[in-house]
C-alpha positions as CSV (number, residue, x, y, z in Angstrom):
1,M,-129.3,-1.8,-33.5
2,S,-126.4,-2.8,-35.3
3,L,-124.3,0.2,-33.9
4,L,-122.6,-0.5,-30.7
5,Y,-123.9,2.1,-28.0
6,N,-120.9,3.6,-27.6
7,E,-120.2,4.1,-30.7
8,F,-123.5,6.4,-31.3
9,V,-123.2,8.6,-27.9
10,Y,-122.6,12.1,-28.7
11,Q,-123.5,15.5,-27.3
12,L,-126.3,17.5,-29.1
13,K,-127.1,19.9,-26.1
14,E,-124.7,22.9,-26.8
15,G,-126.4,23.8,-30.5
16,L,-126.8,21.4,-33.4
17,I,-123.4,22.2,-35.3
18,T,-122.4,19.4,-37.1
19,T,-123.9,16.4,-39.2
20,H,-123.7,13.0,-38.6
21,D,-122.3,10.3,-40.9
22,I,-125.8,8.8,-42.1
23,T,-123.9,5.3,-43.3
24,R,-123.0,4.5,-39.5
25,Y,-126.5,6.1,-38.2
26,N,-128.9,5.2,-40.6
27,S,-130.3,2.6,-38.4
28,V,-131.4,5.2,-36.0
29,I,-133.8,6.2,-38.9
30,I,-134.8,3.3,-40.2
31,D,-135.4,1.7,-36.4
32,Y,-137.4,4.8,-35.7
33,L,-139.7,4.4,-38.5
34,E,-140.3,1.0,-37.5
35,D,-141.1,2.0,-34.3
36,L,-143.9,3.8,-35.7
37,E,-145.0,1.1,-37.8
38,I,-144.3,2.7,-40.8
39,K,-142.8,0.8,-44.1
40,N,-139.8,2.3,-45.6
41,K,-136.7,1.8,-47.3
42,I,-133.5,4.2,-47.3
43,N,-131.0,4.9,-50.1
44,I,-127.5,6.4,-49.0
45,V,-126.1,8.4,-52.2
46,N,-123.2,9.1,-49.6
47,K,-122.7,9.7,-46.1
48,F,-124.2,13.5,-46.7
49,E,-126.7,12.5,-48.7
50,F,-129.8,10.2,-48.4
51,K,-133.5,9.5,-49.4
52,V,-136.0,7.9,-47.3
53,E,-139.2,6.3,-49.2
54,L,-142.3,6.0,-47.1
55,E,-145.4,4.3,-47.1
56,T,-147.8,6.9,-45.5
57,N,-150.1,9.6,-46.1
58,D,-149.6,11.2,-42.9
59,F,-148.2,14.7,-42.5
60,E,-147.4,14.5,-39.1
61,I,-145.2,11.6,-39.7
62,I,-143.2,13.6,-42.2
63,E,-142.7,16.0,-39.7
64,L,-141.6,13.9,-37.0
65,L,-139.4,12.4,-39.2
66,N,-137.8,15.5,-40.6
67,H,-137.4,16.6,-37.0
68,R,-135.3,13.0,-36.0
69,C,-133.1,14.4,-39.3
70,Y,-132.6,17.1,-38.7
71,V,-130.8,16.6,-34.4
72,L,-128.6,14.2,-37.0
73,G,-127.7,17.6,-39.0
74,Y,-129.7,16.7,-42.1
75,F,-132.7,19.1,-43.9
76,P,-135.4,17.7,-46.2
77,A,-134.3,19.2,-49.7
78,K,-137.1,17.7,-51.8
79,F,-140.2,16.1,-51.7
80,W,-141.5,13.5,-54.1
81,I,-145.3,12.7,-53.6
82,I,-146.6,9.2,-55.5
83,L,-150.3,8.9,-55.5
84,E,-152.3,5.9,-55.8
85,N,-153.2,6.2,-59.3
86,G,-149.0,6.2,-59.8
87,M,-149.0,10.1,-60.6
88,M,-146.1,11.7,-59.1
89,N,-145.5,15.2,-58.4
90,T,-142.0,16.9,-57.0
91,F,-141.9,19.4,-54.4
92,K,-139.2,21.8,-52.2
93,E,-141.5,21.9,-49.5
94,I,-144.7,20.4,-48.4
95,N,-147.3,21.6,-45.8
96,D,-150.0,18.8,-46.5
97,I,-150.5,15.4,-48.2
98,P,-153.3,14.3,-50.2
99,E,-155.1,11.5,-48.8
100,N,-154.5,9.5,-52.0
101,T,-150.8,9.0,-51.5
102,K,-149.4,6.1,-51.7
103,Y,-145.7,6.8,-51.1
104,V,-143.2,10.0,-50.3
105,I,-139.9,10.1,-51.2
106,I,-137.8,12.4,-49.4
107,R,-134.1,13.6,-50.0
108,Y,-132.1,14.7,-46.9
109,E,-129.2,16.5,-47.4
110,S,-126.2,17.5,-44.9
111,K,-126.2,21.0,-43.2
112,Y,-122.4,20.7,-41.8
113,D,-119.4,18.5,-42.2
114,D,-119.2,15.2,-40.4
115,G,-117.8,14.4,-36.6
116,L,-119.2,13.3,-33.4
117,Y,-119.6,15.1,-30.1
118,K,-117.8,14.1,-27.1
119,N,-119.5,12.1,-24.6
120,T,-119.6,14.8,-21.8
121,V,-123.2,15.8,-20.6
122,V,-122.9,18.6,-18.2
123,C,-126.3,18.8,-15.9
124,P,-128.2,22.0,-17.1
125,K,-129.4,23.7,-14.3
126,T,-133.5,23.2,-16.1
127,L,-134.7,20.4,-17.1
128,Y,-138.3,19.4,-18.4
129,H,-140.0,16.0,-18.1
130,Y,-143.5,14.7,-19.7
131,S,-145.6,12.3,-17.3
132,Y,-148.8,10.9,-17.7
133,Q,-151.5,13.3,-16.0
134,E,-152.7,10.6,-13.5
135,N,-149.0,10.3,-12.2
136,K,-149.7,13.9,-11.0
137,D,-150.3,13.3,-7.1
138,N,-147.7,10.2,-7.0
139,I,-145.1,12.7,-8.2
140,F,-145.6,15.4,-5.6
141,K,-145.7,12.7,-2.9
142,I,-142.6,10.7,-3.5
143,G,-141.1,12.6,-6.8
144,I,-139.9,10.9,-10.4
145,Y,-138.2,7.9,-9.8
146,P,-136.7,5.4,-12.9
147,K,-139.4,3.2,-14.7
148,S,-139.3,1.3,-17.7
149,K,-142.4,1.7,-19.9
150,R,-141.0,-0.3,-22.8
151,R,-142.5,2.2,-25.0
152,T,-140.5,2.0,-28.0
153,S,-137.9,-0.5,-27.4
154,N,-136.7,-2.6,-23.9
155,H,-134.4,-0.5,-21.9
156,P,-133.1,-0.6,-18.2
157,E,-135.3,1.4,-15.8
158,R,-134.8,5.2,-16.6
159,I,-136.1,8.8,-16.2
160,Y,-136.2,10.7,-19.9
161,L,-135.8,14.4,-19.7
162,F,-135.1,17.3,-22.5
163,D,-133.6,20.5,-21.7
164,D,-134.7,22.7,-24.8
165,I,-138.4,23.7,-24.0
166,S,-138.8,24.6,-27.8
167,E,-138.9,20.9,-28.5
168,K,-141.8,20.0,-25.8
169,D,-144.5,20.2,-28.8
170,I,-142.4,17.7,-31.0
171,L,-141.7,15.3,-28.1
172,L,-145.3,15.3,-27.1
173,K,-146.5,14.3,-30.6
174,N,-143.8,11.7,-30.7
175,L,-145.4,10.4,-27.4
176,K,-148.8,10.4,-28.6
177,K,-148.0,8.9,-31.2
178,S,-146.6,5.9,-29.4
179,D,-149.7,5.6,-27.3
180,I,-151.9,5.4,-30.3
181,I,-149.8,2.1,-31.6
182,N,-150.0,0.9,-28.3
183,E,-153.8,1.7,-27.8
184,I,-153.0,4.3,-24.9
185,N,-155.6,7.1,-24.1
186,K,-153.9,9.3,-21.5
187,N,-153.3,12.7,-21.1
188,Y,-149.8,14.3,-20.2
189,I,-148.3,16.6,-17.5
190,L,-145.0,18.6,-18.6
191,L,-142.8,19.3,-15.3
192,E,-139.8,21.5,-14.4
193,I,-137.1,20.0,-13.0
194,D,-135.0,22.7,-11.1
195,C,-131.3,20.8,-10.8
196,S,-129.4,24.3,-9.6
197,E,-128.7,22.6,-6.1
198,K,-128.0,19.1,-7.0
199,D,-126.7,17.6,-10.7
200,L,-128.6,14.7,-11.9
201,I,-126.0,12.2,-13.5
202,L,-127.2,12.5,-17.6
203,H,-126.8,10.0,-20.6
204,T,-127.5,10.2,-24.1
205,D,-129.3,7.6,-25.8
206,P,-129.7,7.0,-29.7
207,K,-133.2,6.1,-29.0
208,Y,-134.1,9.5,-27.8
209,I,-131.2,11.8,-29.2
210,S,-133.6,15.1,-28.3
211,G,-132.7,14.5,-24.6
212,Y,-131.0,12.5,-21.8
213,F,-131.9,10.0,-19.2
214,T,-131.0,9.1,-16.0
215,Y,-131.2,6.7,-13.1
216,D,-131.1,9.2,-10.3
217,N,-134.6,10.1,-8.2
218,I,-135.6,13.7,-8.4
219,S,-137.1,14.8,-5.4
220,P,-140.7,16.5,-5.5
221,K,-139.3,19.7,-3.9
222,N,-137.2,20.1,-7.1
223,I,-140.6,19.9,-9.6
224,K,-142.8,22.4,-10.8
225,I,-145.9,21.9,-13.2
226,L,-145.6,23.8,-16.4
227,K,-148.5,22.4,-18.2
228,E,-151.4,19.8,-17.5
229,N,-154.1,17.7,-19.4
230,L,-151.9,17.5,-22.5
């Protein structure tokens, strides 16, 4: 990424109350779509408005992109669908995409004034973690420890966590999409981490703006299962 890491670190965990200048953070969206192997172009109107053109007819990709832009403080204001025969339709919202769609264009607009969060991460009392189902027995023997799965980018060994349980479905979709690209077919287990007795040292990551990562080991006694075979 062209942005320096410490320029991007900000806190999203006390509620999304700001819009982040897209002229500085557009690479987050571009890199995300490229990781999903989706051809794209981004046209920045100004720091509070931009358009994204996608070569896809996969509605789930649109949902995932909308969520990614939402956590940056933007909402989809208008959609254009261009069919393979060149016909174009305009929508304020869409619920599906025709199979003969060639391009989708989305205009995003800001929800809030721009600004940056401080890099102050207070460990919540409860965190959540997805792991492959096959890791279940090992997790309850030795806990969760940092691993590098090199899913969408290279990074040091770490554990990824999130604290908003309402994010579980969209995060699982992201994991499944990545698995398909990497030709992986495995089920997931959703775990709850109790941090009430011991705080984890958490870090934010521009590649994972829905949560945190940690280098700390997590003991089996602080882990419980929420859902299995996802």
